[in-house]
N, C-alpha and C positions, 0 to 999 in steps of 0.2 A: 637171624634171617638166613644163616647158612644152612640150617636144617629144614627150611621151608621148601617144599617141592610140590609137584602136581598131586602127589598122594596125600598131602596134608588136608586140603579141602575135601577130598573124597572120604575122609573119616567122618564127616558130618552126615553123609547119605543115610547110613542105617538109623542114626538118631532121629533125623528129620522124618524118615519114613514111618518109624514107630510112633512118633509124636502125632503125625498127621492121622494115622490110624486111630489113635486114642482120641484125638479131637473129633474125628468123624463119628466115633462111637458115642461120645458125649452129645454131639449134635443130634444123632438119631434117637437117643434116649429122651432127650428133652423134647424133640418133635413129637414123640409118642405121648409123653406126658401132656403136652399142650393139646394134642388132639383129644385125649381123654377128658381133660379139663374143659375144653370147649364143648364137648358133648354133655358133660355133667352140668355145665352152666346153662346150656340151652334148655335142659330138662328142668332145672331148679336153680334159677339165678340166686346168688348170695354174695355178700361182701368178701368172704374168705377167698372165693375163686378169683376175684379181681385183684386181691393182694398177691396171690400166687402168680397170676398172669403177669403182673408188673415185674416181679422177680425173674420169671422165666424170660421175659422180653429182654431184660438186662443181660441175662446169661447167654441168650442167643447172640446178642450184639457182641459180647466179649468173645464167644467162640468164633464168630465170623472174623474178628480181628486177629485172634490167635492163629487161625488157619491162614489168613492173609500174610501175617508176618512169617509164618513157617514156610509158606510157598515162596515168598520173596527171598527168604534166607536160602532156600534151595536154588532158586534161579541165580541169585548173586554168586552162590558157591560154584555153579556151573560156569558162569562167565569168568569167575576167578581161575578155574581150571583151564578154560579156553585161552585166557591171557598168556598162559605158559606156551601155547602153540605159537604165539607171536613174539615170544621172548620178552614179554613185558612183566618181568618178575615183580617189580615194585607195584605195578597196578594190580597184579594177582594177589599180592600180599594185602594191599589196601582193601580190595574187594572181599577177601577172606575175613578181614576184621569187620567189615560191614555185615557180612553174613552172620558172623558170631553175634553182633549187636542185635540183629533182627531175631536171632534165635533167643537171645536173652529177653527181648521184648515179648516174644511169643510165650515164653515160660512165665514171665511176670503176669501177663494177662491170664494165663492158665491158673496161677495161684489166686488171683482175684476172683476168678470164676469159681474155684473150689471153695473159697471163703463165702461167696454168695450162696452156694449150694448148702454149705453147713448152716448158714443163717436160716435158710428156708426149712431145713430139716428140724432145726431147733424150734421154729415157730409151730410146725406141725406137731412136734412132741409136746410142746407147751399146751397146744389146743386140746390134746387128749389127756392132759394132766400128769404126764410122766416127768416133765421138766419145767421148772419155773422159767418164764421168759427172761432174756438177758436185757 
């Protein structure tokens, strides 16, 4: 705890910013896919579209919670830094730990979303005969 200072929580700012940008890009990409799928399904309804929609719905849900955990991590990190202004180093340290845990939660959700994405791609590849389904 001796080396913990106001600059320690500030180390998370670049990482959180980059993660939020990556999460936003994933969300925008999935939004575009959903719009295309919606239009395709309106023109020619089929069961395959419904399976993809279910997968995309889960991925959007995960991205929403990834972003929420990332934003909460940033907010708690800011409060941690503010705690130093009131000379509450113990509280600042505790809040920093909470911020790290929220970041870990965000990253775990990101990993789950990536795995869902991989599953969806394998289904599409199996559909065109390039890969046997798992």
